[in-house]
Biotite code that builds the C-alpha atoms (Angstrom):
import biotite.structure as struc

atoms = struc.array([
    struc.Atom([98.155, 43.152, -8.374], chain_id="A", res_id=1, res_name="MET", atom_name="CA", element="C"),
    struc.Atom([101.977, 43.014, -8.635], chain_id="A", res_id=2, res_name="GLY", atom_name="CA", element="C"),
    struc.Atom([104.712, 43.304, -11.194], chain_id="A", res_id=3, res_name="GLU", atom_name="CA", element="C"),
    struc.Atom([107.009, 40.075, -11.728], chain_id="A", res_id=4, res_name="PHE", atom_name="CA", element="C"),
    struc.Atom([110.595, 40.655, -11.865], chain_id="A", res_id=5, res_name="VAL", atom_name="CA", element="C"),
    struc.Atom([112.655, 37.415, -12.130], chain_id="A", res_id=6, res_name="TYR", atom_name="CA", element="C"),
    struc.Atom([115.441, 37.313, -9.536], chain_id="A", res_id=7, res_name="ALA", atom_name="CA", element="C"),
    struc.Atom([115.005, 40.777, -8.402], chain_id="A", res_id=8, res_name="TRP", atom_name="CA", element="C"),
    struc.Atom([116.713, 40.473, -4.978], chain_id="A", res_id=9, res_name="GLY", atom_name="CA", element="C"),
    struc.Atom([120.040, 39.221, -4.279], chain_id="A", res_id=10, res_name="ASN", atom_name="CA", element="C"),
    struc.Atom([118.913, 36.396, -2.091], chain_id="A", res_id=11, res_name="ASP", atom_name="CA", element="C"),
    struc.Atom([121.956, 34.501, -0.964], chain_id="A", res_id=12, res_name="TYR", atom_name="CA", element="C"),
    struc.Atom([120.067, 31.666, 0.774], chain_id="A", res_id=13, res_name="ALA", atom_name="CA", element="C"),
    struc.Atom([118.615, 30.917, -2.772], chain_id="A", res_id=14, res_name="GLY", atom_name="CA", element="C"),
    struc.Atom([114.979, 30.591, -1.617], chain_id="A", res_id=15, res_name="ASN", atom_name="CA", element="C"),
    struc.Atom([113.320, 33.401, -3.692], chain_id="A", res_id=16, res_name="THR", atom_name="CA", element="C"),
    struc.Atom([112.894, 33.812, -7.340], chain_id="A", res_id=17, res_name="ILE", atom_name="CA", element="C"),
    struc.Atom([111.443, 37.043, -7.630], chain_id="A", res_id=18, res_name="SER", atom_name="CA", element="C"),
    struc.Atom([110.298, 40.300, -6.231], chain_id="A", res_id=19, res_name="ASN", atom_name="CA", element="C"),
    struc.Atom([106.983, 38.814, -5.484], chain_id="A", res_id=20, res_name="LEU", atom_name="CA", element="C"),
    struc.Atom([107.820, 35.828, -3.416], chain_id="A", res_id=21, res_name="ASP", atom_name="CA", element="C"),
    struc.Atom([107.573, 37.602, 0.059], chain_id="A", res_id=22, res_name="VAL", atom_name="CA", element="C"),
    struc.Atom([104.292, 39.159, -0.745], chain_id="A", res_id=23, res_name="THR", atom_name="CA", element="C"),
    struc.Atom([102.784, 36.191, -2.227], chain_id="A", res_id=24, res_name="LEU", atom_name="CA", element="C"),
    struc.Atom([103.880, 33.892, 0.911], chain_id="A", res_id=25, res_name="ARG", atom_name="CA", element="C"),
    struc.Atom([102.598, 36.592, 3.220], chain_id="A", res_id=26, res_name="THR", atom_name="CA", element="C"),
    struc.Atom([99.076, 36.664, 1.194], chain_id="A", res_id=27, res_name="LEU", atom_name="CA", element="C"),
    struc.Atom([99.132, 32.817, 1.623], chain_id="A", res_id=28, res_name="GLN", atom_name="CA", element="C"),
    struc.Atom([99.363, 33.134, 5.500], chain_id="A", res_id=29, res_name="ALA", atom_name="CA", element="C"),
    struc.Atom([97.004, 36.090, 6.042], chain_id="A", res_id=30, res_name="VAL", atom_name="CA", element="C"),
    struc.Atom([94.478, 36.377, 3.270], chain_id="A", res_id=31, res_name="ALA", atom_name="CA", element="C"),
    struc.Atom([94.402, 32.777, 1.727], chain_id="A", res_id=32, res_name="PRO", atom_name="CA", element="C"),
    struc.Atom([91.385, 33.785, -0.469], chain_id="A", res_id=33, res_name="LYS", atom_name="CA", element="C"),
    struc.Atom([93.122, 36.625, -2.084], chain_id="A", res_id=34, res_name="ALA", atom_name="CA", element="C"),
    struc.Atom([93.040, 36.910, -5.829], chain_id="A", res_id=35, res_name="LYS", atom_name="CA", element="C"),
    struc.Atom([96.352, 37.802, -7.539], chain_id="A", res_id=36, res_name="VAL", atom_name="CA", element="C"),
    struc.Atom([97.071, 39.578, -10.880], chain_id="A", res_id=37, res_name="ILE", atom_name="CA", element="C"),
    struc.Atom([100.519, 39.486, -11.987], chain_id="A", res_id=38, res_name="VAL", atom_name="CA", element="C"),
    struc.Atom([101.938, 42.018, -14.788], chain_id="A", res_id=39, res_name="VAL", atom_name="CA", element="C"),
    struc.Atom([105.173, 41.648, -16.336], chain_id="A", res_id=40, res_name="MET", atom_name="CA", element="C"),
    struc.Atom([107.473, 42.832, -19.175], chain_id="A", res_id=41, res_name="GLN", atom_name="CA", element="C"),
    struc.Atom([107.622, 40.316, -22.193], chain_id="A", res_id=42, res_name="PRO", atom_name="CA", element="C"),
    struc.Atom([111.279, 39.878, -21.295], chain_id="A", res_id=43, res_name="SER", atom_name="CA", element="C"),
    struc.Atom([110.166, 38.085, -18.109], chain_id="A", res_id=44, res_name="GLU", atom_name="CA", element="C"),
    struc.Atom([107.962, 35.474, -19.841], chain_id="A", res_id=45, res_name="ALA", atom_name="CA", element="C"),
    struc.Atom([110.530, 32.835, -19.889], chain_id="A", res_id=46, res_name="ALA", atom_name="CA", element="C"),
    struc.Atom([110.567, 32.832, -16.151], chain_id="A", res_id=47, res_name="HIS", atom_name="CA", element="C"),
    struc.Atom([107.005, 33.310, -15.038], chain_id="A", res_id=48, res_name="ILE", atom_name="CA", element="C"),
    struc.Atom([106.356, 29.379, -14.749], chain_id="A", res_id=49, res_name="ASP", atom_name="CA", element="C"),
    struc.Atom([108.705, 29.317, -11.910], chain_id="A", res_id=50, res_name="LYS", atom_name="CA", element="C"),
    struc.Atom([106.473, 31.668, -9.844], chain_id="A", res_id=51, res_name="LEU", atom_name="CA", element="C"),
    struc.Atom([103.264, 29.747, -11.037], chain_id="A", res_id=52, res_name="LEU", atom_name="CA", element="C"),
    struc.Atom([104.783, 26.575, -9.817], chain_id="A", res_id=53, res_name="ALA", atom_name="CA", element="C"),
    struc.Atom([104.996, 27.967, -6.245], chain_id="A", res_id=54, res_name="LEU", atom_name="CA", element="C"),
    struc.Atom([101.902, 30.378, -5.942], chain_id="A", res_id=55, res_name="PHE", atom_name="CA", element="C"),
    struc.Atom([98.443, 30.513, -7.056], chain_id="A", res_id=56, res_name="PRO", atom_name="CA", element="C"),
    struc.Atom([98.150, 33.253, -9.648], chain_id="A", res_id=57, res_name="VAL", atom_name="CA", element="C"),
    struc.Atom([94.743, 34.092, -11.194], chain_id="A", res_id=58, res_name="HIS", atom_name="CA", element="C"),
    struc.Atom([95.859, 36.146, -14.208], chain_id="A", res_id=59, res_name="ALA", atom_name="CA", element="C"),
    struc.Atom([99.100, 36.960, -15.851], chain_id="A", res_id=60, res_name="VAL", atom_name="CA", element="C"),
    struc.Atom([99.246, 40.004, -18.143], chain_id="A", res_id=61, res_name="LEU", atom_name="CA", element="C"),
    struc.Atom([102.198, 41.252, -20.274], chain_id="A", res_id=62, res_name="GLN", atom_name="CA", element="C"),
    struc.Atom([102.824, 44.888, -20.933], chain_id="A", res_id=63, res_name="TYR", atom_name="CA", element="C"),
    struc.Atom([101.556, 46.604, -23.069], chain_id="A", res_id=64, res_name="PRO", atom_name="CA", element="C"),
    struc.Atom([98.382, 45.804, -21.252], chain_id="A", res_id=65, res_name="ILE", atom_name="CA", element="C"),
    struc.Atom([95.117, 46.736, -23.058], chain_id="A", res_id=66, res_name="ALA", atom_name="CA", element="C"),
    struc.Atom([92.187, 47.953, -21.356], chain_id="A", res_id=67, res_name="GLU", atom_name="CA", element="C"),
    struc.Atom([90.181, 44.944, -22.691], chain_id="A", res_id=68, res_name="GLU", atom_name="CA", element="C"),
    struc.Atom([92.754, 42.439, -21.093], chain_id="A", res_id=69, res_name="GLN", atom_name="CA", element="C"),
    struc.Atom([92.546, 44.233, -17.737], chain_id="A", res_id=70, res_name="MET", atom_name="CA", element="C"),
    struc.Atom([88.855, 44.307, -17.649], chain_id="A", res_id=71, res_name="ARG", atom_name="CA", element="C"),
    struc.Atom([88.666, 40.549, -18.728], chain_id="A", res_id=72, res_name="ALA", atom_name="CA", element="C"),
    struc.Atom([90.896, 39.628, -15.717], chain_id="A", res_id=73, res_name="ALA", atom_name="CA", element="C"),
    struc.Atom([88.980, 41.635, -13.246], chain_id="A", res_id=74, res_name="LEU", atom_name="CA", element="C"),
    struc.Atom([85.720, 40.249, -14.533], chain_id="A", res_id=75, res_name="LEU", atom_name="CA", element="C"),
    struc.Atom([87.114, 36.581, -14.405], chain_id="A", res_id=76, res_name="ASP", atom_name="CA", element="C"),
    struc.Atom([87.851, 37.232, -10.678], chain_id="A", res_id=77, res_name="LEU", atom_name="CA", element="C"),
    struc.Atom([84.641, 38.864, -9.940], chain_id="A", res_id=78, res_name="ALA", atom_name="CA", element="C"),
    struc.Atom([82.822, 35.771, -11.160], chain_id="A", res_id=79, res_name="CYS", atom_name="CA", element="C"),
    struc.Atom([84.919, 33.261, -8.965], chain_id="A", res_id=80, res_name="LYS", atom_name="CA", element="C"),
])
């Protein structure tokens, strides 16, 4: 689980779009079967598609997150 923040770092090379890029690339290499849940502020919604185009993400939840939403996301992961 990670919180998505668009353009979080100042990457002069221009090859990251968020604070999660390095973590998600590492997971692809060392834990390719890992399931990822991303949480985010509603203000980040316009940018989440950029992340989803690069990485497999199994659920995206926006704050405020209801208990039922988190439970559904976790149960969905458990069933796969």
